[in-house]
C-alpha positions in Angstrom: -13.1 -32.5 -24.6 -16.6 -33.1 -23.2 -17.1 -33.7 -19.5 -19.9 -36.3 -18.9 -20.0 -35.7 -15.2 -18.5 -33.4 -12.6 -14.8 -33.8 -13.0 -11.8 -32.7 -11.1 -8.6 -31.9 -12.9 -5.6 -32.0 -10.5 -2.2 -30.3 -10.4 0.2 -32.4 -12.5 -2.6 -34.0 -14.6 -1.8 -34.0 -18.4 -4.5 -32.9 -20.8 -4.3 -33.0 -24.6 -5.5 -29.9 -26.6 -6.3 -29.7 -30.3 -5.6 -26.5 -32.2 -8.0 -26.0 -35.1 -7.5 -23.1 -37.4 -8.9 -22.6 -40.9 -6.5 -23.7 -43.6 -4.1 -25.3 -41.0 -4.0 -29.0 -40.3 -5.3 -30.0 -36.9 -2.4 -30.4 -34.4 -2.4 -31.5 -30.7 -0.2 -30.7 -27.8 -0.2 -32.0 -24.2 0.2 -29.7 -21.2 0.5 -30.2 -17.5 -1.8 -28.4 -15.1 -0.4 -26.2 -12.5 -3.7 -25.6 -10.6 -6.8 -27.6 -9.7 -9.9 -27.2 -11.8 -13.4 -28.5 -11.1 -16.2 -28.1 -13.7 -19.8 -29.4 -13.9 -20.9 -32.3 -16.1 -22.2 -31.7 -19.6 -19.8 -28.9 -20.5 -17.3 -28.7 -23.3 -13.8 -27.5 -22.5 -11.3 -25.8 -24.6 -7.8 -24.7 -23.6 -6.4 -21.3 -23.9 -2.6 -21.1 -23.8 -1.0 -18.1 -22.1 2.6 -17.1 -22.5 3.6 -19.5 -19.8 3.4 -22.9 -21.5 2.8 -24.6 -18.2 -0.4 -22.7 -17.5 -3.6 -23.8 -19.0 -6.9 -22.0 -18.5 -10.4 -23.2 -19.3 -13.6 -21.7 -20.6 -17.0 -23.2 -20.9 -18.2 -23.2 -24.5 -21.8 -22.1 -24.7 -24.1 -20.9 -27.4 -23.1 -17.3 -28.0 -25.5 -14.7 -26.6 -28.1 -13.5 -29.1 -29.6 -10.1 -29.2 -33.0 -9.3 -30.6 -35.2 -6.2 -30.6 -38.9 -7.1 -30.6 -41.5 -5.2 -32.5 -42.4 -3.3 -29.4 -38.7 -2.1 -29.1 -37.9 -4.3 -26.1 -34.3 -5.5 -26.1 -34.0 -9.3 -25.6 -30.9 -11.3 -25.1 -30.4 -15.0 -24.5 -27.5 -17.3 -23.8 -28.1 -21.1 -23.3 -25.9 -22.9 -20.8 -26.5 -26.6 -21.5 -24.5 -27.8 -18.5 -26.4 -25.7 -15.9 -29.3 -27.0 -13.8 -31.0 -23.6 -13.5 -32.7 -20.9 -15.6 -32.4 -17.2 -14.8 -34.7 -14.5 -16.4 -34.0 -10.9 -15.7 -35.8 -7.6 -16.5 -33.7 -4.5 -16.6 -35.0 -0.9 -16.7 -32.9 2.2 -17.1 -33.6 4.3 -14.0 -31.9 5.3 -10.7 -30.3 8.4 -9.3 -28.7 9.3 -12.6 -32.1 9.9 -14.1 -34.3 11.0 -11.2 -35.3 14.6 -10.6 -33.9 15.9 -7.3 -37.4 16.3 -5.9 -38.1 12.6 -6.0 -34.6 11.1 -5.5 -35.0 7.4 -4.5 -38.2 6.9 -6.5 -36.6 4.1 -8.5 -35.6 2.2 -5.4 -39.1 2.6 -4.0 -40.5 1.4 -7.3 -38.3 -1.7 -7.1 -39.7 -2.4 -3.6 -43.3 -1.9 -4.6 -43.4 -4.9 -6.9 -42.6 -7.1 -3.9 -45.5 -5.5 -2.0 -47.9 -6.3 -4.8 -47.2 -7.7 -8.3 -50.3 -7.4 -10.5 -53.1 -9.4 -9.0 -50.9 -11.0 -6.3 -50.5 -9.6 -2.9 -47.1 -9.9 -1.1 -48.2 -13.0 0.8 -49.7 -14.6 -2.4 -46.6 -13.7 -4.4 -44.2 -15.4 -2.0 -46.4 -18.4 -1.7 -46.5 -18.9 -5.4 -42.8 -18.6 -5.9 -42.0 -20.8 -2.9 -44.3 -23.5 -4.4 -42.5 -23.3 -7.7 -39.1 -23.3 -6.0 -38.3 -19.9 -7.5 -36.1 -17.2 -6.1 -37.4 -13.7 -6.9 -35.0 -10.8 -6.4 -34.8 -7.1 -7.1 -31.9 -4.6 -6.9 -31.5 -0.9 -7.7 -28.3 0.5 -9.1 -27.3 4.1 -9.9 -28.5 3.7 -13.5 -30.9 0.8 -13.7 -33.2 -1.5 -11.8 -33.1 -5.3 -12.0 -35.8 -7.8 -11.2 -35.0 -11.5 -11.8 -36.3 -15.0 -11.2 -34.2 -18.2 -10.8 -35.6 -21.7 -10.8 -35.3 -25.2 -12.2 -36.5 -25.7 -15.8 -39.8 -27.3 -14.8 -40.9 -24.2 -12.8 -39.7 -21.7 -15.3 -42.8 -21.0 -17.4 -45.2 -20.4 -14.5 -42.6 -18.3 -12.8 -42.0 -16.3 -16.0 -45.8 -15.6 -16.3 -45.8 -14.2 -12.7 -42.9 -11.9 -13.4 -44.5 -10.6 -16.6 -47.1 -8.8 -14.3 -44.3 -6.2 -14.0 -45.6 -4.9 -17.3 -49.3 -4.8 -16.4 -51.3 -1.8 -15.5 -52.5 -2.2 -11.9 -52.8 -0.1 -8.8 -51.3 -0.3 -5.4 -53.5 0.6 -2.5 -52.7 3.7 -0.4 -52.0 1.3 2.5 -49.6 -0.8 0.5 -47.8 2.4 -0.7 -47.4 3.9 2.8 -46.3 0.5 4.3 -43.5 0.0 1.7 -42.5 3.7 1.9 -42.0 3.3 5.6 -39.8 0.3 5.0 -37.6 2.3 2.7 -37.5 5.2 5.2 -36.3 2.8 7.9 -33.6 1.5 5.5 -32.4 5.1 5.0 -32.4 5.7 8.7 -30.3 2.6 9.3 -28.0 3.7 6.4 -26.6 6.3 8.7 -24.8 3.3 10.2 -23.4 2.7 6.7 -20.8 0.1 6.1 -17.2 1.5 5.8 -16.7 0.3 2.3 -19.8 1.9 1.0 -19.0 5.1 2.8 -15.6 5.1 1.2 -17.1 4.6 -2.3 -19.6 7.4 -1.8 -16.8 9.7 -0.5 -14.6 9.0 -3.5 -17.5 10.2 -5.7 -18.1 13.6 -4.1 -19.1 16.0 -6.8 -20.9 13.5 -8.9 -24.4 12.0 -8.6 -22.7 8.7 -7.5 -22.1 10.3 -4.1 -25.9 10.1 -3.5 -27.5 7.1 -2.0 -29.6 5.0 -4.4 -32.3 5.0 -1.8 -32.6 8.8 -1.9 -32.7 10.9 1.3 -35.3 11.0 4.1 -36.6 14.3 2.8 -36.9 13.3 -0.8 -38.6 9.9 -0.1 -41.0 11.4 2.4 -42.2 13.8 -0.4 -42.8 11.0 -3.0 -46.5 10.5 -3.6 -48.4 7.6 -5.1 -49.0 9.7 -8.2 -45.2 10.4 -8.5 -44.6 6.6 -8.3 -47.1 5.9 -11.1 -45.7 8.6 -13.3 -42.2 7.3 -12.8 -43.2 3.7 -13.5 -44.9 4.8 -16.8 -41.9 6.8 -17.8 -39.2 4.1 -17.3 -41.3 1.2 -18.5 -41.1 2.6 -22.1 -39.9 1.4 -25.4 -36.1 1.3 -25.9 -35.7 1.5 -22.1 -36.3 -2.1 -21.1 -34.2 -5.2 -21.6 -34.9 -8.9 -20.9 -32.2 -11.5 -20.6 -32.7 -15.3 -20.5 -29.8 -17.5 -19.4 -29.3 -21.1 -18.2 -30.6 -24.4 -19.3 -33.7 -23.3 -21.1 -35.1 -25.3 -24.0 -35.9 -24.1 -27.5 -39.6 -24.2 -26.5 -38.9 -22.0 -23.5 -37.1 -19.5 -25.7 -39.8 -19.4 -28.3 -42.6 -19.0 -25.8 -40.7 -16.3 -23.9 -40.0 -14.4 -27.1 -43.7 -14.6 -28.1 -44.8 -13.4 -24.7 -42.2 -10.5 -24.9 -43.7 -9.4 -28.2 -47.1 -9.0 -26.5 -45.8 -6.6 -23.9 -47.3 -3.1 -24.3 -44.6 -0.4 -23.8 -45.3 3.3 -23.8 -43.3 5.6 -26.0 -41.8 8.1 -23.5 -38.7 10.2 -23.6 -36.4 9.3 -20.7 -34.7 12.1 -18.8 -31.1 12.7 -19.7 -28.6 10.8 -17.7 -27.1 13.3 -15.2 -23.6 11.8 -14.7 -20.6 14.0 -14.1 -17.1 13.2 -13.0 -16.2 13.4 -9.2 -14.4 16.3 -7.8 -10.6 16.2 -8.5 -11.1 13.1 -10.7 -7.7 12.0 -12.1 -6.0 14.8 -10.1 -6.2 13.3 -6.6 -3.9 14.4 -3.8 -3.8 14.2 0.0 -6.9 16.5 0.2 -8.9 13.6 -1.3 -7.9 11.3 1.6 -9.9 11.1 4.8 -9.1 9.7 8.2 -12.1 8.7 10.4 -12.1 8.2 14.2 -13.1 4.8 15.4 -13.0 2.8 18.7 -12.1 -0.6 17.3 -8.7 -2.2 17.8 -8.3 -2.5 14.0 -8.2 0.0 11.2 -10.2 -0.3 8.0 -8.5 0.8 4.8 -10.1 1.6 1.5 -8.2 2.6 -1.6 -10.1 3.7 -4.7 -8.4 4.2 -8.1 -10.1 6.4 -10.7 -10.3 5.0 -14.2 -11.0 7.3 -17.2 -13.1 5.3 -19.7 -12.4 7.8 -22.4 -8.8 6.9 -22.2 -8.7 3.2 -21.3 -10.6 0.3 -22.9 -12.8 -1.0 -20.1 -12.7 -4.7 -20.9 -8.9 -4.8 -20.6 -9.1 -2.6 -17.4 -11.5 -5.1 -15.8 -9.1 -7.9 -16.8 -6.3 -6.1 -15.0 -8.4 -5.5 -11.9 -9.6 -9.1 -11.9 -6.0 -10.3 -11.8 -5.1 -7.9 -9.0 -8.0 -8.5 -6.7 -11.3 -9.6 -8.3 -10.8 -13.3 -8.0 -9.8 -16.0 -5.4 -6.1 -16.2 -4.7 -5.6 -12.8 -6.4 -2.3 -11.0 -6.4 -3.3 -8.7 -3.5 -4.7 -11.6 -1.4 -1.5 -13.6 -1.9 0.6 -10.6 -0.9 -1.3 -9.2 2.1 -3.0 -12.3 3.5 -0.9 -15.4 2.6 2.6 -13.9 2.5 2.6 -11.0 5.0 -0.3 -12.2 7.1 -1.4 -8.6 7.8 -5.1 -9.1 7.2 -7.5 -12.0 6.9 -9.2 -10.8 3.7 -8.8 -8.4 0.8 -12.1 -7.3 -0.7 -12.1 -5.7 -4.2 -14.8 -4.3 -6.4 -14.9 -2.7 -9.8 -17.6 0.0 -10.3 -18.5 0.8 -13.8 -20.3 4.1 -14.4 -21.2 5.7 -17.7 -18.2 8.0 -18.0 -15.7 6.5 -15.7 -14.9 3.5 -13.6 -13.4 2.9 -10.1 -11.5 0.0 -8.6 -11.9 -0.2 -4.8 -9.6 -2.3 -2.6 -10.5 -2.8 1.1 -8.7 -4.6 3.9 -8.3 -4.3 7.7 -5.1 -4.3 9.9 -4.4 -4.0 13.6 -3.9 -0.4 14.6 -0.2 -1.1 15.3 0.2 -2.5 11.8 -1.3 0.5 9.9 2.1 1.7 8.7 3.3 -1.8 7.8 0.0 -2.4 5.9 0.3 0.8 3.9 4.0 0.2 3.1 3.3 -3.4 1.9 0.3 -2.3 -0.1 2.4 0.3 -1.8 5.2 -2.2 -2.5 2.7 -4.7 -4.0 1.3 -2.0 -6.3 4.9 -1.0 -7.4 5.8 -4.7 -7.9 2.6 -5.3 -9.9 3.6 -2.4 -12.2 6.9 -4.1 -12.9 5.6 -7.6 -13.6 5.1 -9.1 -17.1 1.3 -8.9 -17.1 0.9 -11.5 -19.9 2.2 -14.2 -17.5 -0.6 -13.3 -15.0 -3.3 -13.1 -17.6 -4.0 -16.8 -17.9 -4.5 -17.1 -14.2 -7.6 -15.0 -14.3 -9.3 -16.7 -17.2 -10.7 -19.5 -15.2 -12.4 -17.2 -12.7 -14.1 -15.2 -15.4 -15.5 -18.2 -17.1 -16.4 -19.8 -13.8 -18.6 -16.9 -12.8 -20.1 -16.7 -16.3 -21.0 -20.3 -15.8 -23.5 -19.2 -13.2 -26.8 -18.2 -14.9 -27.5 -15.2 -12.7 -24.0 -13.9 -13.0 -24.0 -14.3 -16.8 -27.5 -12.7 -17.0 -26.3 -9.6 -15.2 -23.1 -9.3 -17.2 -25.0 -9.5 -20.5 -27.4 -6.8 -19.5 -24.7 -4.5 -18.0 -22.4 -4.7 -21.0 -24.9 -4.9 -23.8 -27.9 -2.8 -22.7 -27.1 -0.5 -19.7 -23.7 0.5 -21.2 -24.5 0.5 -24.9 -21.5 2.6 -26.1 -18.6 0.3 -27.0 -16.2 2.7 -28.7 -12.7 1.3 -28.3 -11.0 3.1 -31.1 -8.3 5.4 -29.8 -8.4 3.9 -26.3 -5.5 2.3 -24.6 -5.9 -1.5 -24.6 -2.3 -2.6 -23.9 -2.3 -4.2 -20.4 1.1 -2.8 -19.4 0.1 0.7 -20.4 -3.2 0.4 -18.4 -1.3 -0.8 -15.3 1.1 2.1 -15.5 -1.6 4.7 -16.2 -4.2 3.6 -13.6 -2.2 2.7 -10.5 -0.7 6.1 -9.7 -1.3 8.5 -6.9 -3.1 11.0 -9.1 -6.0 8.5 -9.4 -5.9 7.3 -5.8 -8.2 8.4 -2.9 -7.8 6.7 0.5 -10.3 6.3 3.4 -9.0 4.9 6.7 -10.3 4.5 10.2 -8.1 4.8 13.3 -8.4 4.5 17.0 -6.9 7.8 18.3 -6.0 6.1 21.6 -3.7 3.7 19.6 -2.5 5.9 16.7 -3.0 9.6 16.0 -4.7 11.0 12.9 -1.6 13.1 12.3 0.6 10.0 12.1 -1.8 8.3 9.7 -1.9 11.4 7.5 1.9 11.4 7.4 1.9 7.8 6.4 -0.5 8.4 3.5 1.5 11.4 2.3 4.7 9.2 2.2 2.8 6.4 0.4 1.6 8.9 -2.2 5.1 10.2 -2.8 6.5 6.7 -3.3 3.7 5.4 -5.6 
């Protein structure tokens, strides 16, 4: 079925699907939708039937992503999305706290910032003016193990925007004033980080003992010691062959692709040996107990709760793990949202994130309850986990397909996913790993993998009471 314009599929609407398999005559079946679907015009839909014959999920059929390695050893991926109105081009460089020497922790984050202070011949003011004129969004982000710079624009502004971004690879110098100005910006960010958001604090706490407990921005002491020479040396080291990836997604033309590839071939990359990735498992990983839980004092009338589950990537196949986490909390109307927000009305939102590191993963669940509802909130959370472990997961599987393909339909989201899965995390060994959904659910959601961080107002509820509640929750999980 091809959608000519934005189309809404409503509950109860009947849609015919054709099954086409080699050597088998084409057959068709009609199914009734049990949920609303809205997809943009120009896309092709295909149905994927789950175990529940009433549930139908959709995926957008795109050109499969293609991988190329240019003659200068730059990795290049592309995936055309005919139905999209935008183009996204991303540059990814392996760097971050997992690679940085302790003396200059935070140098990758500072490097990411510096390209916004000056990019090649363009000053900050000139850079923003150029991109604004083209209607282009220019963004940068630093992660534990890579840096990302990307542009997003309409097709008619792509080529000129791309040429500007390519100045990332040019040899140019920042002035001392530009360096010190941007360094002071980063230092102010670090100072404000001491007022860190609860969820980020909980994530860092669950990673004590590994490099992931460190802030991607570095520390005040390490950033203050970084010199302009340190920055140049780090830039030259990370912008090297086999350490850079470019990804093109969205509604680009064949001409856009060819011109982009030709330009990528001309990039001059040094041949440097990158430092070894310094990742290690957090303290007590997979052997969590009440000593890994923390109760923080707060003055608010509500308590924030964060639950983090450790995931051993040597044991479990990550793609299937993410699918389970998506069903539980990484999508709208997730299992946890339905249970804690819609049914029990204990909180107004459940926020979930999956963090994928090189050797392990973590699934974080956050929600807030009134101080007087802390015990009720923990009991209901524990009951939902226990119920989830008893469910037939295959019946839930189809419900998460639409969310995955919807986010992949956004050029920037797809761009990031390709780089993350294909370049940053190159190892894809699945042999010998558990991929059965039911086994993953039973193996991941247990107290030995769980660390909890919770805030409480001691005027409303004592820390001792909260610790007792957590102990009981652990015993019952």
